[in-house]
N, C-alpha and C positions, 0 to 999 in steps of 0.2 A: 504493499500496501504505500502509496505517496508521502512523503515528510511537508510534502508543500501541495496548494490547491495548482489543479491540472486548468488555467486559461483558458477559454476561448478569447479569440479577439473582442467581442463584446465584453467578455470578464476583464479583461487583463487592464492593467492600470496602464492610465492615457500615453505614458509616454512610448508605451509597448507594446501599441497597437501598432503602428505603423509597419514593426518589426515582423508581429505575428502576418500580417498581412504583404508583407513579403514572402514570408516563408509559405507561405499557401499556395502562393501564383509560383513560385518556385518546384515543388513539390507536387501541388495540387493535396496538401495536408499538409495541416501540421503537425509536426509528430510532439508526442506529450514529452518530450526533455523542452524541446523547445518554451511549450508554456507552462513549467515547469519552471523555467528560466524567464517568463516575461513575468516573476513575480516582484524581481529587480530591472523597472530599465535602463539600468547604468549598467549591468552583465547584458540584457537582450539585447541592446546596439551594441556594446560593443564583440558581442558572438558573431550578432549579423557582420561588421567592419570586416573584423578578420578573416572569415569565411566567405568575405567577397573579395578578399584576395589573394587565398588561397584558390577557391574554383575561375582566378585570371594568372593563374603563374603562368610557366614555362612547363610545367609537369601535363601530363596528359589525364583525364578525369580516372583512369585506370589507375595510375600511377598513384593520384592524389590520395585514393578508395585503400590502397596498397598501406600508405601510409597512416590513415585514419584510422584502419583495423589494426593496425600493427598498435600504434600508440593504444585503441582501446582496449587488447588485448594486456599491454603492456602495465593501464593502469585498473586495468581487473573492472572498467564498467560496464557490466552486465548487458545493458540498454545500449549503450553508445557499439558492441561486439558484436548484437545483433542486426542495428538499423547500416554499419556498415559492412556487415558478410553480404544485406540485400542489395544496397547500392554498388557496393561492387561487383555484385553478380551481374545486376542489370546494367554496368558499365563494359560487361562484358570477361572479365576476369574469369579464369577458370575455377571451377569448384576446387580440383585439388590444391590450387592456390589458396585459394580463402580459409580449407581446409588445415592446410599445413598450419600459416599463420594464427587459424585459432587453437588448434596445437604448439606452441609455440615453438616451430619448427620453423627453418626457411625454405620460401617458397624456390620451385625447382627453375622460372627464372631467373637468370642471372642480373637482367636490372631490379627485379620486381625482389631477387633478395639483397641488391645493394641499395636499393631505397628501407624494405623493412629492418635489417639490421644496422642502418643509419639510426632510424626514427628510436627504436630500442637503445641502441648506443646512448642517442644525446635525452633519455631519457634519466636512464637507470645512472648516466656516470654527467649527469646535471650540464649538457654542453661542453666538457671537454674530452675534445675527441684525439685522439697521439696525430704521427705525423703520416702512421699508419693504415687508421682508420680511413679520414680522409684519403689519401694514396687509392684504399680499397675503391670506396666512391665513385672518385672520380676514374678510374683504372675500370668500370661499369659504362664507360659510358656518359657520367655526367659531368657538369662542371662545379669548378669552385661553388659559382654564384647559385646553383640549386640546393647547394648544402644549405642556402640561409632560405632559402624558397622555403626547404624542407624544415629548418625550424619557426618558420611561420605555420606550417599546417601542424608542428605537434603542436604550437602555443596555443592553436584554435581547439586543436583535438583536444588538449589542458581545462582547456577550458566546460567543455562539452563531460567531459570523463571526470573532474572532479563536481559539477556539476548537478549529474546523473550518479553519483554515486552518493551527495547529501541530499538526492531530494530525492532519488527513487522511484522512479517514474514508471508505470506500469504499462509495459510491453502491448503493443497494439496488435490486432491478428495480422496483418500481414504481414508482421515478423516474428509469431512466434516461433516456426519453421527455422528461423535460425536461432533459436534463443540458446543461451551461453553461460554456463557457471564454473567463478574462477578456479 
């Protein structure tokens, strides 16, 4: 059961209403986690702003979802794991890749593995990357600048994961098949 009210556009605080409306337009539905986040207009607006940057980066949608799913697993956010599993599959990521991440293994695809490993390392080491870790990422045909873009994705997912862990929103029916336990 959620620790915070799950708002609709109508019931949300006034400054959160535009955020929920934009999310509904983007997803066709407002995820329960966003409805819980809307309890804080400051958090809701920060959440939207950072995610707009994430989805306009040089990373493909599949690559973004690999990072978001990895972060959700690393942060043990059950809601976000289910949600980003669904979005990754919708973006065309192979189920073997999402299963690997959900099982805390590296994906087979070398670029996905590099992204997943970097995201996990950034979280676990609080951003302290060794030269070898940076080189492993750039060796998978990524740029040094893309390391900074992955940091943006990690920041965005940290907002969502922490808010999800604190608010504990229920999982919508369409994500139930992707439910996950830490």
